[in-house]
Every structure is written in structure tokens, then in C-alpha cells.
MARTOR-71398 format. One record per residue (C-alpha): x, z, y; residue in three letters. Coordinates in steps of 0.05 Angstrom, whole numbers, padded with zeros to 5 digits, always signed. Layout:
# MARTOR-71398
XZYALA;...
# end
This chain:
# MARTOR-71398
-01671-01081+02169MET;-01600-01102+02190ARG;-01564-01046+02227CYS;-01524-01067+02288LYS;-01456-01036+02298ARG;-01450-01010+02366ILE;-01384-01036+02400ALA;-01336-00985+02433THR;-01288-01007+02485GLY;-01222-01004+02457SER;-01187-01000+02525GLY;-01228-00934+02540ASN;-01206-00902+02477ASP;-01134-00916+02488GLY;-01139-00888+02557MET;-01172-00826+02533ALA;-01117-00821+02484LEU;-01068-00828+02535ILE;-01098-00776+02580ILE;-01104-00731+02523THR;-01031-00735+02506LEU;-01012-00723+02578MET;-01054-00660+02584ILE;-01022-00635+02518VAL;-00955-00652+02543ALA;-00970-00615+02607LEU;-00998-00557+02575LEU;-00938-00552+02527THR;-00890-00559+02587ALA;-00928-00502+02620ALA;-00927-00457+02559VAL;-00854-00469+02547VAL;-00836-00454+02620GLU;-00885-00393+02617MET;-00851-00370+02555ASN;-00782-00379+02587ARG;-00802-00339+02648ASN;-00829-00286+02603ILE;-00766-00284+02565ARG;-00724-00283+02628GLU;-00770-00227+02658THR;-00766-00186+02593VAL;-00689-00198+02593ALA;-00681-00176+02666SER;-00725-00117+02652ALA;-00685-00098+02595ALA;-00619-00104+02632LEU;-00649-00067+02691PHE;-00671-00013+02638ARG;-00602-00010+02609ASP;-00562-00007+02675ARG;-00609+00050+02700VAL;-00600+00087+02632THR;-00522+00076+02632MET;-00525+00104+02705SER;-00560+00170+02680HIS;-00505+00170+02620MET;-00448+00161+02672ILE;-00477+00219+02718GLN;-00482+00262+02655SER;-00408+00248+02636GLY;-00388+00264+02711PHE;-00425+00334+02707SER;-00384+00345+02641ILE;-00322+00325+02671GLY;-00333+00376+02733GLU;-00355+00426+02683ALA;-00291+00422+02646VAL;-00249+00422+02707LEU;-00285+00484+02736ILE;-00280+00520+02669ASP;-00208+00505+02667ASP;-00194+00536+02734ARG;-00237+00599+02716ASN;-00191+00611+02656ASN;-00122+00588+02681THR;-00082+00584+02741GLU;-00036+00526+02724THR;-00052+00458+02699ASP;-00016+00417+02643SER;-00023+00362+02593LEU;-00029+00417+02545GLN;-00103+00435+02567GLU;-00172+00410+02547GLN;-00186+00367+02607TRP;-00121+00325+02593ALA;-00136+00316+02517ASP;-00175+00257+02501ALA;-00196+00279+02434THR;-00220+00345+02462ALA;-00264+00313+02518LEU;-00292+00265+02463ALA;-00316+00324+02425GLU;-00345+00359+02486ILE;-00382+00295+02504VAL;-00405+00291+02433GLY;-00444+00356+02441GLU;-00489+00320+02487PHE;-00515+00263+02447PRO;-00555+00204+02474PHE;-00606+00166+02435GLU;-00567+00103+02445GLU;-00499+00085+02470GLY;-00440+00128+02482ARG;-00398+00158+02536VAL;-00324+00161+02544ARG;-00294+00211+02593LEU;-00224+00211+02621GLN;-00192+00260+02672ILE;-00127+00243+02705THR;-00092+00290+02753ASP;-00074+00261+02822LEU;-00026+00315+02833ARG;+00018+00284+02780SER;+00031+00225+02835ARG;+00070+00219+02899LEU;+00028+00226+02958GLN;+00039+00165+03005VAL;+00009+00201+03067ASN;+00060+00260+03059ALA;+00116+00213+03079LEU;+00094+00229+03151VAL;+00093+00302+03174ASP;+00015+00308+03191PHE;-00019+00335+03235PRO;+00033+00312+03282GLY;+00039+00245+03249GLY;+00095+00215+03282ARG;+00160+00239+03244GLU;+00186+00236+03172PHE;+00174+00289+03125ASN;+00250+00294+03107GLU;+00235+00319+03037ASN;+00188+00266+03022GLN;+00233+00212+03052ARG;+00286+00228+03000MET;+00239+00229+02944LEU;+00213+00160+02960TRP;+00280+00133+02970LEU;+00297+00155+02901ARG;+00231+00130+02877PHE;+00242+00058+02903PHE;+00314+00061+02876GLU;+00291+00074+02811LEU;+00242+00016+02814ILE;+00301-00026+02836SER;+00339-00007+02778ILE;+00288-00018+02727SER;+00279-00088+02753GLN;+00354-00101+02739ALA;+00381-00167+02764GLN;+00312-00192+02786ASP;+00304-00137+02839SER;+00281-00150+02911ASN;+00270-00077+02925ILE;+00305-00051+02982GLU;+00290+00025+02988PRO;+00310+00042+03059ILE;+00271-00018+03091PRO;+00208-00005+03050ILE;+00209+00071+03066VAL;+00221+00057+03140ASN;+00164+00007+03139ALA;+00112+00050+03100VAL;+00128+00104+03154LYS;+00113+00060+03211ASP;+00050+00039+03175TRP;+00029+00114+03175LEU;+00055+00143+03239ASP;+00013+00148+03299SER;+00066+00121+03348GLY;+00044+00045+03347ASP;+00079+00037+03418ASP;+00143+00071+03398ASP;+00206+00030+03372ALA;+00200+00012+03295THR;+00236+00059+03247THR;+00308+00038+03240GLY;+00326-00037+03238LEU;+00273-00056+03191ASP;+00209-00018+03205GLY;+00152-00056+03228ALA;+00089-00038+03280GLU;+00024-00079+03297SER;+00069-00132+03330ASP;+00100-00151+03267TYR;+00032-00153+03225TYR;-00005-00190+03282LEU;+00042-00246+03277ASP;+00027-00253+03201GLN;-00023-00301+03171THR;-00076-00281+03173PRO;-00058-00231+03226PRO;-00076-00159+03216TYR;-00065-00087+03249ALA;-00021-00034+03227CYS;-00057+00029+03198ARG;-00024+00079+03248ASN;-00054+00137+03206GLY;-00067+00159+03132PRO;-00071+00106+03083VAL;-00145+00103+03055MET;-00135+00058+02992ASP;-00068+00049+02953ILE;-00082-00028+02955SER;-00062-00019+03031GLU;+00011-00014+03008LEU;+00008-00090+02991ALA;+00001-00100+03066LEU;+00066-00064+03084VAL;+00127-00101+03100LYS;+00180-00108+03045GLY;+00137-00085+02983ILE;+00133-00138+02937PRO;+00063-00151+02902PRO;+00092-00150+02832GLU;+00103-00075+02835VAL;+00025-00067+02829PHE;+00018-00107+02771SER;+00083-00108+02732THR;+00098-00041+02700PRO;+00169-00012+02714HIS;+00191+00032+02656ALA;+00118+00036+02633GLY;+00086+00048+02699TYR;+00064+00006+02760SER;+00060+00035+02831LEU;-00016+00051+02823VAL;+00001+00097+02768ASP;+00055+00136+02810CYS;+00023+00140+02876VAL;-00043+00170+02906THR;-00074+00176+02975VAL;-00107+00238+02959PHE;-00079+00308+02975GLY;-00108+00320+03044ARG;-00116+00393+03056THR;-00128+00436+03121GLU;-00062+00447+03159ALA;-00048+00524+03151ALA;-00046+00556+03220GLY;-00055+00490+03259ARG;-00114+00449+03279ASP;-00124+00385+03236GLY;-00103+00364+03165PHE;-00038+00356+03125THR;-00012+00331+03062PHE;+00035+00381+03027ASP;+00062+00324+02981GLY;+00074+00374+02919ARG;+00075+00341+02852ILE;+00052+00377+02789ASN;+00112+00371+02743ILE;+00063+00392+02684ASN;+00028+00327+02689THR;+00072+00276+02727ALA;+00090+00212+02689PRO;+00161+00208+02670PHE;+00176+00157+02723PHE;+00157+00208+02778VAL;+00194+00264+02744LEU;+00256+00221+02745SER;+00246+00214+02821ALA;+00241+00286+02831LEU;+00311+00300+02796LEU;+00377+00279+02831PRO;+00389+00206+02822LEU;+00448+00219+02774GLU;+00401+00262+02729ASP;+00344+00215+02732ALA;+00352+00194+02659HIS;+00331+00263+02640LEU;+00258+00248+02664GLY;+00239+00223+02595ALA;+00268+00288+02566GLU;+00226+00333+02609LEU;+00161+00285+02594ALA;+00173+00302+02516GLU;+00188+00376+02527TYR;+00117+00386+02558ARG;+00080+00362+02497THR;+00125+00382+02439GLU;+00081+00413+02383MET;+00094+00453+02318SER;+00036+00465+02271ASP;-00010+00436+02316GLU;+00010+00482+02374LYS;+00044+00467+02436TYR;+00115+00499+02431VAL;+00134+00507+02506HIS;+00107+00553+02563ASP;+00097+00514+02629LEU;+00072+00569+02667SER;+00131+00573+02713ARG;+00150+00511+02759PRO;+00225+00519+02741ASP;+00210+00511+02661TRP;+00247+00446+02667TYR;+00315+00486+02665LYS;+00300+00502+02596ASN;+00304+00430+02576VAL;+00372+00414+02543PRO;+00418+00382+02595GLY;+00376+00406+02652CYS;+00406+00476+02654GLU;+00443+00464+02719GLU;+00395+00410+02750VAL;+00354+00436+02809THR;+00292+00400+02838MET;+00270+00413+02910ASN;+00219+00470+02909ALA;+00181+00440+02968ASN;+00166+00381+02924LEU;+00140+00412+02860VAL;+00082+00456+02834THR;+00050+00470+02767ASN;-00022+00473+02791ARG;-00071+00418+02813SER;-00131+00410+02855ASP;-00142+00334+02859PHE;-00166+00295+02800PHE;-00195+00231+02781GLU;-00255+00228+02734ILE;-00270+00163+02700ALA;-00336+00154+02656VAL;-00349+00095+02616THR;-00418+00085+02588ALA;-00430+00034+02532SER;-00500+00011+02514LEU;-00522-00051+02471HIS;-00474-00104+02496ASP;-00462-00077+02562LEU;-00406-00031+02589GLN;-00404+00005+02656MET;-00344+00044+02687THR;-00344+00089+02748ARG;-00290+00132+02778THR;-00289+00186+02826ALA;-00235+00225+02857ALA;-00251+00301+02869VAL;-00224+00361+02900ARG;-00226+00423+02860ARG;-00229+00485+02906LEU;-00267+00555+02917LYS;-00333+00549+02959ASP;-00319+00592+03018PRO;-00392+00616+03018GLU;-00407+00632+02944SER;-00336+00642+02920GLY;-00342+00596+02865LYS;-00301+00539+02840ILE;-00335+00471+02856VAL;-00315+00402+02854CYS;-00320+00360+02918GLN;-00327+00286+02910VAL;-00276+00251+02955LEU;-00290+00176+02934SER;-00334+00140+02885TYR;-00328+00068+02859SER;-00355+00027+02803GLU;
# end
């Protein structure tokens, strides 16, 4: 018996193969897309997890920083660079006592009393007139910046100080200070226009808006310091015996950078600022040599015996600090800073840290 071969349609076979390949391709693309989505979801979840973890690490760092500052006030009345809160190595050791399973935390504490208080330039709560002691301090400060810039200086101390005063004072309808101050009519004529603050500065970046202050003083260090290292908006306290608030403008000479120390000295003695800065941290056998418990310790520095700082401008204790915490985990890093005021709680009588601002 002869067997017959059953004929198959080659066209149908080809079509089936094409359809099969198309289905495989579609399934492959779907699997690849799904895999990509899964990987992105996993990565996003991991990123979210790490950010949450770092947020908790940072909060722990802040708690440690506040505890260090509170313990410091409970044990000492003065504040200086000789203390634990100002020692990066000591802070690292303290943080190391609270290990994390992964990642690490770095803590830095800066004394905001080490800087000029821009809002102290005007006598609050009145808010209309110069604080004369502060005016002279600011004139010396900008004069030193001008000198540090040498031939390239475009700093004019008197016009700048007058303009800063007008930015702060509450008399917007009054005549400008001197011939070179500026009120809202000047700023509203700028491009783009903006109004004068006419009150305390809220952020140091505002000074870039003030007439006469060149932007390079914010980014270009002068003798090692830029404007943001030497000036603060914090320092607000209750006005003693008066309603409202004030800024006493006192600077802690135990912690001030040498550029600020130089401004506290008479202009002819400003070169001694570096000597004062070195004196504070001089050590022998790993111990600090000099006692900084009196605010006139600077007279013990060679060459400063006859020098006198204005007692209304200086102090040797601090109550405003900046706590900066950096958390590192895997390939991520997050830094947050907080300005805090250290004070005694009126109800409990305990030393506490009051958060004034918080930024990431």
C-alpha cells in the first residue's frame, strides 16, 4: 500500500512562525519593561529607606549636639574654643559612642556669638536710630575688608553702613541716612524691583540686596573669611525693662574668627587680631595654656597691654549656636543645620536648646 504525504500549507506555517515570534517579542519586551519597573521601584524604595534612615541619624546627631551644649552650660559659665563642643575630634568620639548599623554621622557646632550681629546695627526695639558702638564696629569691619582687597577694592564703608541701617530701620518715609543711604524708593527702581526690609534681617543673604554691598564679599574670602563667616542674623533677646526685643550685639572674643577680632580692635591695632586668635588655642603637653575666663584676657597677649576693646561689644559666653549634622549612608549624604538658642527654661529652671531655624 502506498502512503500519501499530507501536504501542509507553507504559507500558514510561515504566518504561525511570525505570530509566534511577535508574541515572544512582545512577551520579552513586557518582561524587560516589568523588570525595569521592578528595579526602579526597588531602587526608589531603597532610596526612600536610606533617606528616612539618614533623617533619623541626623535627628540623633542633633540630640547629641544639644546634649553637649546643655552639659557645657551646666559645667561652665564661659564658652571658648578650648571646650568640647568646639573640638571636632571630641565631638567625633562622642558621636562614636552611639554607633549605627550602617553609615556614619558627623557633628559640627559653631558659636554664632562669634560673629557680628547685623540687626544690632540699629537700636531695637525703637528700630530707628544707629547703635553708635555698632556703627563704629561695622565701619572698622568694612574698612578691613576694603584693605584686604588691596587695589581691587570697591568697598566704601560709610555708604555701605548707612545703606544697611536704612535697610533695617523702621523709618521708610524718613530721609535716607547721609547722602548715600537707600530706602524703598531706591530699591523699587531696580530691575527687578523690590522693597526695603525696614526691620530685622531674616537671612544673611538679604545683605546682597543692600545698596553698595558687592556680591563678591559673599563668595570671595577676605583674609580667610567671607561675609557669611563673620555676620549673623541671630542674637535676638527680650528687651530688658522694655516691651519688644533687642539685639545686644556682643561678640564672644573667645570664639570670634581673627577677622572679627581685628574689627573689635582699634584700626591701628587691627593687625593683632591674628595674635589674639593664636593665643586662645596655644597648647603645651596637650593642654591649653591660657585662661580665657575673663573678657579682658586679650591684654595678656604680647603687644596688647595698652589696647582696649569697647566693653559694650564683647563677652566671653555664648547663647546662640549653629548645629550642623551630616549623615552618610551608602552613596548618599545629607546635611541639615539648625540655629539654636541655649537658655534656662523659666518653668523647669533647666538649660534647654530652643530651635530658631532649620534648613537642609
